[in-house]
N, C-alpha and C positions, 0 to 999 in steps of 0.2 A: 608559414610554419613548416610545410612539407619541404620547402627548399632548404631551410636551415637544418632540418633533420637529415636530409640527403647529403648536404654539404658536410655535416659533422661525421656521418658514416664514411664518406669518402676520405676525409682527413684522417680518421682513425685507421683506416685500412692502409693509406699511404704512409703513415708514420710508423706502422708496424705494431700498433697497440692491440690490434685484433688479428688473430691468426686465422687463415683460411682453413676450413675443414679438409682433412685428407680424404681423398677419394680412394676407396678400395683399400684402406689401411688394414694391415695385419694386426694380430694380437700383439700386445706389448712384449718387448724382449724380456727374457727371464733374467733374474739377478745373477751376478757373477758367482761362481761356485766358491764355497768356503775353503776349498783346498789352497787358495792363494794366501791364506793367512796361517800364522803359526800359533802354537799353544802359548798363551801368555802366563808369566809368573805373577805373583802378587804385586810386584813392582812395575808390571806392565811391559817387561822385556820378553823376548822369545826364550823358550827353554833351551838348555844346553845339556848334553850328556854328562852325567855325574852330579848334576845339581840335585838338591833335595826337592822332593815333590810333596804336595799336600797329602795328608792321610786319606782324604776323601777321594783322591785320584788313584789310590792303590789298585793295581791290576788293570788300569786303563791306559790307553795309548795317547801320545801327544806327538807333535811335529815341531822341529826346529825351523829356523829361517830358511834353511836349504831344503825343506820338505822331507827331511830324514825322520823316520819313525823311531820313537823311543817309548819304552813301557815303564810305568811307575811300579817298581818292585824292590824286593830286598827285605830288610828289616821293617816289620809293620809299624814300629814306632818312629823310625827315621828312614822312610823309603827314598829312593833316588831314581832319577831317569836313567835307565840302562838300555842296552841294545836288546831287541826282542829275541 
């Protein structure tokens, strides 16, 4: 019985099904910064200057696909993404 258990353990290690524990491993890496993404419209595309923005975003900033900053301002009933 011990031989079969040992044989099974060796086969699992050799086939890569069991990962060896890392010795002296550091803390896990932090997730990528959110700056890499743009502010999305309701249709899922990146915002563009001059587009209408949601009323709930009035006075807030957003970023286009080129990481350029835009502010939702103008007429409170029909705000647009404009330069800050």
